[in-house]
C-alpha positions as CSV (number, residue, x, y, z in Angstrom):
1,P,235.1,202.2,243.2
2,S,234.9,204.5,245.7
3,T,233.7,204.2,249.5
4,N,231.2,206.5,251.4
5,T,230.3,206.1,255.2
6,L,226.6,206.4,256.1
7,S,226.7,207.4,259.7
8,N,224.3,209.3,262.0
9,I,221.1,209.7,260.6
10,H,217.9,211.8,262.3
11,V,214.6,210.6,261.7
12,I,211.7,212.9,261.3
13,N,208.7,213.3,260.5
14,P,202.8,208.4,263.1
15,S,184.9,182.9,284.0
16,Q,181.6,182.1,283.2
17,T,179.6,178.7,283.6
18,P,178.0,177.8,280.2
19,F,174.0,177.3,280.5
20,G,173.4,173.7,281.3
21,M,176.4,172.6,283.1
22,S,177.0,172.3,286.7
23,Q,179.4,174.7,288.5
24,G,181.8,171.6,288.9
25,A,181.6,170.2,285.3
26,Q,184.5,170.4,283.4
27,I,184.7,171.6,279.6
28,K,186.9,169.5,277.3
29,R,188.9,171.6,275.1
30,D,189.5,170.8,271.7
31,E,193.2,171.3,270.6
32,T,192.5,170.6,267.4
33,R,190.7,173.9,267.2
34,L,192.7,176.7,269.0
35,V,193.9,179.5,267.4
36,R,197.3,180.8,268.8
37,I,197.2,184.7,269.7
38,D,200.2,184.9,272.2
39,S,203.6,185.5,270.6
40,Q,205.1,183.6,273.7
41,Q,203.4,180.4,272.9
42,S,205.4,177.6,271.5
43,K,206.0,178.1,267.6
44,I,206.1,175.3,264.9
45,T,208.1,177.1,262.2
46,S,210.7,174.6,262.7
47,F,209.0,172.1,260.8
48,L,208.1,174.4,257.9
49,K,210.5,173.8,254.7
50,A,211.5,177.0,252.8
51,A,210.9,177.6,249.7
52,D,212.2,180.0,247.1
53,V,211.8,183.4,246.8
54,K,212.2,186.4,244.9
55,Y,213.0,190.4,245.3
56,E,217.1,189.7,246.2
57,S,219.0,192.4,247.6
58,Q,222.8,193.2,247.8
59,S,224.8,195.2,250.5
60,Y,227.1,197.6,249.1
61,G,229.6,197.8,252.2
62,L,228.5,200.8,253.4
63,S,229.5,201.2,256.7
64,Q,227.8,202.0,260.3
65,I,223.9,203.4,260.0
66,E,222.7,204.7,263.2
67,V,219.1,206.0,264.0
68,I,217.8,208.1,266.7
69,D,214.4,207.4,267.8
70,E,211.6,208.5,270.4
71,D,210.1,205.8,272.5
72,E,206.6,206.2,273.5
73,E,207.7,208.1,277.0
74,G,209.5,210.0,275.0
75,S,213.3,208.7,276.2
76,L,215.7,208.4,273.6
77,K,216.9,205.1,272.4
78,T,219.2,204.1,270.1
79,D,219.0,201.3,267.3
80,T,222.3,200.2,265.3
81,N,222.9,198.2,261.9
82,D,226.6,197.6,262.5
83,N,228.2,196.0,259.3
84,S,231.6,197.1,260.4
85,Q,230.8,195.1,264.0
86,S,232.0,198.7,265.7
87,Q,230.1,201.1,268.2
88,H,230.2,204.9,268.0
89,A,228.2,207.1,270.7
90,L,225.7,209.5,269.0
91,P,226.2,212.8,271.6
92,D,224.5,215.7,271.0
93,K,221.8,214.4,268.8
94,I,218.2,215.3,269.1
95,V,214.7,214.6,267.8
96,F,212.4,215.9,266.7
97,N,209.0,215.3,264.6
98,E,208.3,217.2,261.5
99,E,205.2,219.3,262.3
100,R,203.0,220.5,259.0
101,E,199.9,220.5,258.1
102,K,198.2,217.7,255.8
103,N,198.6,218.1,252.1
104,D,195.4,217.3,250.2
105,V,196.7,216.7,246.6
106,N,194.0,215.8,244.6
107,L,196.1,214.5,241.2
108,T,193.8,212.1,239.4
109,S,196.9,210.0,238.2
110,I,197.0,209.2,241.9
111,E,193.3,208.4,242.2
112,N,193.7,206.2,239.0
113,L,196.4,204.3,240.6
114,K,194.8,203.8,244.0
115,E,191.5,202.7,241.9
116,V,194.1,199.8,240.5
117,V,194.8,198.8,243.4
118,N,191.4,198.5,244.7
119,L,190.3,196.3,241.3
120,N,193.1,194.1,241.9
121,A,192.5,193.5,245.7
122,H,191.7,189.5,246.2
123,S,188.8,189.5,249.0
124,E,190.0,185.9,250.5
125,L,193.6,186.9,250.8
126,T,192.9,190.5,252.3
127,T,190.8,188.8,255.1
128,I,193.5,185.9,255.6
129,L,196.1,188.6,256.2
130,A,193.3,191.2,258.3
131,N,193.3,188.5,260.8
132,L,196.3,186.8,261.0
133,V,198.6,185.8,263.8
134,Y,202.2,186.3,263.1
135,I,204.3,183.1,264.1
136,G,208.0,183.7,263.1
137,V,210.9,183.8,260.4
138,I,210.9,180.5,259.0
139,D,213.9,181.4,256.8
140,S,215.3,185.0,256.5
141,H,217.6,184.5,253.6
142,K,214.8,183.7,251.3
143,R,212.6,186.1,253.5
144,L,210.1,183.6,254.3
145,C,207.7,183.9,257.5
146,A,204.9,181.9,259.0
147,I,201.4,183.2,259.9
148,Q,198.2,181.6,261.3
149,H,194.7,182.2,260.3
150,D,192.2,180.1,262.0
151,L,192.7,177.0,261.8
152,K,195.4,177.0,258.8
153,L,199.3,177.6,259.0
154,F,200.6,179.9,255.7
155,M,203.9,180.3,254.2
156,I,204.5,184.1,253.3
157,D,207.3,185.6,251.2
158,Y,207.5,188.5,253.6
159,G,209.4,190.4,251.1
160,A,206.6,190.6,248.1
161,V,203.8,191.5,250.9
162,C,206.3,194.3,252.1
163,Y,206.5,195.5,249.3
164,E,203.2,195.8,248.5
165,L,202.7,197.1,251.5
166,F,205.0,199.9,251.5
167,Y,203.6,200.7,247.9
168,Q,200.2,201.1,248.8
169,I,201.1,203.2,252.0
170,G,203.2,205.4,249.5
171,L,200.1,205.9,247.4
172,R,197.7,206.5,250.8
173,E,200.4,209.3,252.3
174,F,201.3,210.3,248.9
175,A,202.7,214.1,249.6
176,N,202.4,213.6,253.0
177,F,205.8,211.3,254.2
178,G,208.1,212.3,257.1
179,K,211.9,212.6,256.3
180,I,214.9,210.5,257.0
181,H,217.3,213.3,257.1
182,L,221.2,212.1,256.6
183,S,223.4,214.2,259.1
184,E,225.7,214.3,255.9
185,S,225.0,214.6,252.3
186,L,225.7,212.1,249.8
187,K,227.1,212.5,246.7
188,I,225.1,210.7,243.8
189,K,227.9,210.2,242.5
190,D,229.9,208.3,245.1
191,L,226.8,205.9,245.2
192,L,226.3,205.3,242.0
193,E,230.1,204.4,241.8
194,L,229.8,201.6,244.4
195,L,227.8,199.7,241.7
196,D,230.7,199.6,239.7
197,I,228.3,199.0,236.3
198,L,227.7,202.7,235.0
199,E,230.2,204.6,233.2
200,A,230.7,207.9,234.1
201,D,228.8,210.3,231.5
202,K,225.7,208.1,232.7
203,I,225.7,208.6,236.2
204,T,226.6,212.3,235.3
205,E,223.3,212.1,233.5
206,I,221.5,210.4,236.4
207,A,222.5,213.2,238.7
208,Q,221.4,215.7,236.3
209,Q,218.0,214.2,235.9
210,L,217.8,213.9,239.7
211,F,218.4,217.6,240.3
212,E,216.3,218.8,237.6
213,M,213.3,216.7,239.4
214,K,214.6,217.8,242.8
215,D,211.5,220.0,243.5
216,M,208.8,217.4,242.7
217,L,210.8,214.8,244.7
218,D,210.7,216.8,247.8
219,E,207.2,217.8,247.7
220,Y,205.7,214.8,246.7
221,F,208.2,211.8,248.2
222,S,210.2,213.8,250.4
223,I,213.3,212.5,248.6
224,E,215.7,215.9,248.9
225,I,218.3,216.4,246.0
226,D,220.7,219.6,246.1
227,K,224.0,220.5,244.9
228,V,226.7,221.0,247.1
229,E,226.7,225.3,247.4
230,N,229.5,226.8,245.2
231,S,229.7,223.3,243.3
232,E,227.7,221.3,240.5
233,E,228.0,218.2,242.9
234,V,224.8,217.0,243.2
235,V,223.9,215.3,246.7
236,L,221.4,213.3,248.3
237,K,219.8,215.0,251.7
238,S,216.8,212.5,252.9
239,V,214.8,209.9,252.1
240,P,211.1,209.0,253.0
241,M,209.5,207.7,256.0
242,L,206.9,205.4,255.6
243,L,206.1,204.2,258.6
244,L,207.4,204.9,262.5
245,N,209.6,202.9,264.1
246,Y,210.9,201.4,260.9
247,L,214.5,202.0,259.0
248,P,214.6,201.1,255.6
249,S,218.0,199.6,254.9
250,L,219.9,202.6,253.4
251,N,222.5,199.8,252.3
252,K,220.4,199.8,249.5
253,L,220.6,203.3,248.8
254,P,222.9,203.2,245.8
255,F,220.3,201.0,243.9
256,F,217.7,202.9,244.9
257,I,218.9,206.0,243.0
258,Y,220.3,203.8,240.1
259,R,216.8,202.5,239.5
260,L,215.7,205.9,240.2
261,G,217.6,207.1,237.0
262,I,216.9,204.4,235.2
263,K,213.3,202.8,235.7
264,V,211.3,206.0,236.3
265,S,209.6,207.3,232.9
266,W,210.0,211.1,233.7
267,D,208.0,212.0,230.8
268,D,204.1,210.3,231.7
269,E,202.8,211.8,235.1
270,Q,201.3,208.9,236.4
271,E,204.4,206.6,235.2
272,C,206.4,208.6,236.8
273,L,204.7,208.6,240.1
274,D,204.2,205.4,240.2
275,G,207.9,204.6,239.1
276,V,209.0,206.7,242.2
277,L,206.6,204.8,244.6
278,K,207.5,201.4,243.3
279,Q,211.5,202.7,243.8
280,I,210.5,203.5,247.5
281,A,208.8,200.3,248.2
282,L,211.7,198.2,247.0
283,L,214.3,200.6,249.5
284,Y,211.7,199.7,252.0
285,V,211.6,195.8,251.3
286,P,213.3,194.1,254.7
287,E,217.1,193.2,253.6
288,I,218.1,189.8,253.4
289,V,219.5,188.5,256.5
290,D,222.0,185.6,256.2
291,A,221.0,182.3,257.5
292,N,223.6,182.0,259.6
293,A,222.9,185.3,261.2
294,D,223.4,185.9,265.1
295,K,220.4,184.8,267.0
296,E,220.3,188.7,268.3
297,T,220.2,189.7,264.2
298,I,216.9,187.2,263.8
299,R,215.6,188.2,266.9
300,A,215.5,191.9,265.7
301,L,214.1,190.7,262.9
302,N,211.2,188.9,264.1
303,D,210.7,191.9,266.5
304,T,210.1,194.3,263.3
305,L,207.9,192.1,261.5
306,E,206.0,191.0,264.4
307,K,205.1,194.3,266.1
308,T,205.7,196.9,263.3
309,V,205.1,195.3,259.7
310,F,202.7,192.5,260.3
311,P,200.1,194.8,262.6
312,C,200.8,197.3,259.9
313,I,199.4,195.0,257.2
314,K,196.5,193.6,259.3
315,K,195.3,196.8,259.5
316,K,196.0,199.0,256.0
317,M,196.8,196.5,253.5
318,L,194.6,195.3,250.6
319,V,196.2,192.0,249.1
320,P,196.3,192.2,245.5
321,K,195.7,188.5,243.4
322,S,199.5,189.2,242.3
323,L,200.1,187.8,246.0
324,L,198.5,184.4,245.5
325,K,202.1,182.8,244.5
326,D,203.6,184.5,247.6
327,I,201.2,183.1,250.4
328,V,201.0,179.5,250.7
329,E,198.9,177.5,252.8
330,V,201.0,174.8,254.4
331,A,198.9,172.9,257.1
332,N,195.8,172.9,259.0
333,L,195.7,172.2,262.9
334,P,193.3,169.4,262.2
335,G,195.2,167.6,259.7
336,L,198.5,168.1,262.3
337,Y,197.0,166.8,265.4
338,K,195.8,164.0,263.5
339,I,199.4,163.6,262.3
340,F,200.8,164.3,265.7
341,E,198.5,161.6,267.4
342,R,200.0,158.8,265.0
343,C,203.4,159.6,266.4
């Protein structure tokens, strides 16, 4: 299969004394009832054993992806996912936010999908994740992490949880996504050929189908499809931006385009919109990080989960009953302290 290089990508677009105690009295702290609130405190992820997890992804060998973003002070910073172990400067690039009025789209199909999310919400799981304290990644290859809620420790399939998070963001921000513009348009044909699983006729069919739906894909999902000038070559020009300071793994673009072509039902409005939202959510699920990855890669993953993804989960996510199998209580602190005291 042919190879393709994804290069520069522009992100566009949001001290007191208790009653009855003397001043000098000492209060004995119950260590068994402490809740970890500081990410710098010692973590206990090394005591946890990993379990099997779903949502395997694949790297397609696409080379360097670089992103320019703005920090809070407005200065430029560069984040790099470097699969080729090389570094390139990004001269003469600027960052800007897309200023536009919020679209108010009242589609019955979208309201129906939101109602499904509401009806499937699990109140206890939602409470747990709304009040979680992130601890850290347990197994980056199986996409498992640990969180604490109250006095209990949970192991989470963060791949499954992120899929649901980004699906719900897609529903809530429907027709109001930002855009991640590719500095060079990518040929749909080249992306699909990287998978090496489709006949040429099927590739042409998918490309044509996406081009026919280009107006809807751009207006509702910020997926910009076009044709090369004076050519029948269909190209991808942008993908949606769902969460500020979070870039999906663009190594997954071939699989994303493939699934848009074969998994989405284009004939029924609700099924179509739901199908596209699900494929965008899959694109946004964090890519598997090899267990033998360097410390900096693991640290970057932890930072992204702790500072960007899980704060969003806490604030905005209704946890469905389907995630009961992916959020598992593995310990409670009083019980752990009893074990340690016997050692």
